[in-house]
C-alpha positions in Angstrom: -2.3 117.0 -178.8 1.0 115.2 -178.3 2.8 118.5 -178.7 0.6 120.0 -176.0 1.3 117.1 -173.6 5.0 117.3 -174.2 4.9 121.1 -173.7 3.1 120.7 -170.4 5.4 118.1 -169.0 8.5 120.1 -170.1 7.1 123.3 -168.5 6.5 121.6 -165.2 9.9 119.9 -165.2 11.7 123.1 -166.1 9.9 125.1 -163.4 10.6 122.7 -160.7 14.2 122.2 -161.8 14.7 126.0 -161.8 13.3 126.1 -158.3 15.9 123.6 -157.1 18.7 125.7 -158.4 18.6 127.7 -155.2 18.8 124.6 -153.0 16.7 121.8 -151.5 14.9 123.8 -148.8 11.1 123.5 -149.0 9.4 126.7 -150.1 5.8 126.3 -148.9 3.9 125.0 -145.9 2.6 122.0 -147.7 6.2 121.1 -148.7 7.6 121.3 -145.2 9.1 118.0 -143.9 6.4 117.6 -141.3 6.9 116.4 -137.7 10.5 115.4 -136.8 11.3 111.9 -137.6 14.2 109.8 -136.4 14.4 111.6 -133.0 13.4 108.4 -131.2 14.2 105.7 -133.7 16.6 103.5 -131.7 15.0 100.1 -131.1 14.6 99.1 -127.5 17.2 96.4 -127.9 19.8 98.3 -129.9 21.9 99.1 -126.9 22.1 95.4 -125.8 25.5 93.8 -126.3 24.0 90.6 -127.6 22.2 92.3 -130.6 18.5 92.4 -131.3 15.8 89.9 -130.3 12.2 89.7 -131.5 9.3 89.6 -129.2 8.8 85.8 -128.7 8.9 85.0 -132.4 12.4 83.4 -132.5 13.8 86.1 -134.7 17.2 87.7 -133.7 20.2 89.6 -135.0 23.7 89.3 -133.6 25.5 92.5 -132.4 27.3 93.0 -135.7 24.2 92.5 -137.8 22.2 94.7 -135.5 24.7 97.5 -135.9 24.6 97.2 -139.7 20.9 97.7 -139.7 21.2 100.7 -137.4 23.7 102.2 -139.8 21.3 101.5 -142.7 18.5 103.3 -140.9 20.7 106.3 -140.3 21.4 106.5 -144.0 17.7 106.2 -144.8 17.0 109.2 -142.5 19.5 111.3 -144.4 18.1 110.2 -147.8 14.5 111.0 -146.7 15.4 114.7 -146.4 16.0 114.8 -150.2 13.3 112.4 -151.3 10.3 113.8 -149.4 10.2 117.2 -151.2 9.9 115.4 -154.5 7.2 113.0 -153.4 5.2 115.8 -151.8 5.5 117.9 -155.0 4.3 114.9 -157.1 1.3 114.5 -154.7 0.3 118.1 -154.9 0.6 118.3 -158.7 -1.3 115.1 -159.3 -4.0 116.0 -156.7 -3.2 113.0 -154.5 -3.7 112.6 -150.8 -0.4 111.8 -149.1 -1.3 109.1 -146.5 0.7 108.4 -143.4 3.5 110.8 -144.1 4.5 110.8 -140.4 5.3 107.1 -140.8 7.5 107.5 -143.9 10.5 106.0 -142.1 10.2 102.3 -141.2 10.7 101.7 -137.5 13.9 100.0 -136.3 12.1 97.0 -134.8 10.0 96.5 -138.0 13.1 96.6 -140.3 15.1 94.4 -138.0 12.3 91.9 -137.9 12.1 91.9 -141.7 15.9 91.5 -142.1 16.0 88.7 -139.5 13.1 86.9 -141.3 14.9 87.2 -144.6 18.1 85.8 -143.2 16.3 83.0 -141.5 14.4 82.0 -144.7 17.5 82.2 -146.8 20.3 80.2 -145.1 23.7 81.7 -145.7 22.4 85.2 -146.6 24.5 88.0 -145.0 23.0 91.1 -143.4 24.2 93.2 -146.3 22.5 90.9 -148.8 19.3 91.1 -146.8 19.5 94.9 -146.6 20.0 95.1 -150.3 16.5 93.7 -150.8 14.8 96.2 -148.5 13.0 98.8 -150.6 10.7 100.3 -147.9 12.9 101.8 -145.2 11.6 105.1 -146.7 8.1 104.7 -147.9 5.1 106.8 -149.0 1.5 106.3 -150.0 -0.4 108.4 -152.5 -4.2 108.0 -152.8 -6.8 109.2 -155.2 -10.6 108.7 -155.6 -11.5 106.0 -158.1 -12.4 108.5 -160.8 -9.0 110.2 -160.6 -6.8 107.3 -159.8 -5.5 106.3 -163.3 -4.7 109.9 -164.4 -3.2 110.7 -160.9 -0.9 107.7 -160.9 0.2 108.4 -164.4 1.1 112.0 -163.6 2.8 111.3 -160.3 5.0 108.5 -161.7 5.9 110.6 -164.7 7.0 113.5 -162.5 9.2 111.3 -160.3 10.8 109.8 -163.4 11.2 113.2 -165.1 13.0 114.5 -161.9 15.6 111.8 -162.3 14.5 108.9 -160.1 14.6 105.4 -161.6 11.6 103.0 -161.2 13.3 99.8 -160.1 10.0 98.0 -159.2 6.5 98.3 -160.4 4.0 95.8 -159.1 0.5 96.4 -160.5 -1.9 94.0 -158.8 -5.2 95.5 -160.0 -5.9 92.7 -162.4 -4.9 89.8 -160.1 -7.8 87.6 -158.8 -6.2 87.3 -155.4 -4.2 89.4 -153.0 -3.5 93.1 -152.7 -5.2 95.6 -155.0 -3.0 98.6 -155.9 0.4 99.5 -157.2 3.6 99.0 -155.2 6.6 100.8 -156.8 10.2 101.3 -155.7 12.4 104.1 -156.9 16.1 104.8 -156.7 17.4 108.3 -156.0 20.6 108.6 -157.9 22.6 110.1 -155.0 21.6 107.3 -152.6 22.0 103.6 -153.1 19.0 101.9 -151.5 15.4 102.3 -152.9 12.4 104.0 -151.5 8.8 102.8 -151.9 5.7 104.6 -153.2 2.4 102.9 -153.0 -0.5 104.1 -155.2 -3.9 103.4 -153.7 -7.6 104.2 -153.8 -9.4 104.7 -150.4 -11.0 101.2 -150.7 -7.7 99.6 -151.6 -5.9 101.3 -148.7 -8.6 100.3 -146.2 -8.3 96.7 -147.4 -4.6 96.8 -146.9 -5.0 98.1 -143.3 -7.7 95.6 -142.6 -5.5 92.7 -143.6 -2.3 93.9 -142.0 -2.6 91.6 -138.9 -3.6 88.7 -141.2 -0.5 89.3 -143.3 1.8 89.6 -140.3 0.6 86.3 -138.9 1.2 84.6 -142.3 4.8 85.8 -142.2 5.7 84.4 -138.8 8.1 81.5 -139.3 6.1 79.3 -136.9 2.7 79.7 -138.5 1.4 76.2 -139.5 0.6 75.7 -143.3 -3.0 75.1 -142.5 -3.3 78.4 -140.7 -1.5 80.2 -143.5 -4.0 78.8 -146.0 -6.9 80.0 -143.9 -5.4 83.4 -143.4 -4.8 83.8 -147.2 -8.5 83.0 -147.9 -9.6 85.7 -145.4 -7.2 88.2 -147.0 -8.3 87.4 -150.6 -12.0 87.9 -149.6 -11.3 91.4 -148.3 -9.3 92.4 -151.4 -11.8 90.9 -153.8 -14.4 93.5 -152.6 -12.2 96.4 -153.7 -13.5 98.2 -156.9 -11.0 98.4 -159.8 -10.8 101.9 -161.2 -11.1 102.2 -165.0 -7.7 101.8 -166.7 -5.9 100.9 -163.4 -5.0 97.4 -164.6 -3.1 98.8 -167.6 -0.9 101.2 -165.7 2.8 100.6 -166.3 6.0 102.3 -165.0 7.5 105.2 -166.8 9.9 104.0 -169.5 12.7 106.5 -169.2 14.2 108.9 -166.8 15.2 112.6 -167.3 18.7 113.6 -168.4 21.2 113.3 -165.5 21.8 117.1 -165.4 18.1 117.7 -164.5 18.1 118.1 -160.7 15.2 116.9 -158.4 12.8 119.7 -157.5 11.7 121.8 -154.7 7.9 122.1 -154.9 6.3 125.2 -156.4 2.7 126.3 -155.9 0.2 123.8 -157.4 -1.9 125.0 -160.3 -5.3 126.5 -159.5 -7.1 124.3 -161.9 -6.5 120.5 -162.4 -4.6 119.5 -165.6 -7.0 118.9 -168.5 -4.8 116.4 -170.2 -3.6 113.1 -168.9 0.1 112.6 -169.4 1.1 109.3 -171.0 3.1 106.8 -169.0 6.5 106.5 -170.6 
């Protein structure tokens, strides 16, 4: 059985690596980059000489820090062109639904608010130090039904690792009594410094995340009173507590190793006509 599993993984990796040898251009409709992103990604306040200012929340960036975030966003847009084909391939091969692909690039105002919050909460932190902690300027969400979740996550994560990306974060919250239910991972593409985010969800877990988004944002505002934060967290926890936990989800861990450096990241090939019969092990 182990030989069969290793053979399957080797065959998939070899086929996708061979496909890449002719270049990074997508080869099928499902692997196309989707609607243009980045065409209108300059925040409304970017052109202002005095930097960026939040919408009544007291957050701001001076002109130099604002420029640094804009440069970081441009770098993210370039990296996305190489990252997206791999993530789309992993989604197809693991039979995942790729959720919110059109929002794979974080908006300028959202990233600037996050950077400004980090700098405000950490006195003395530079904009470069704050940007180094940002793992979701490029982000993706893969979703499976409960019954396919554990095997789907295992295969998708193994493929990303096999293609050469390093898992630099793996937060599995399925077994936590409070808070989000799902897996939030971050990966580093070897030819680009910052990380990109991949969230692994079930439909119920993703819905709970969306339902609690405004609650989470209010918690994060610097001026939210502690009493209100406690109330908001209780509301959030109640929503997440109702999310069913798929069998085996709590034990999912990050792949333990990456492929040899000479193995290039893939261009997607046509998905198999029948789903894989064997679950690939993590690691």
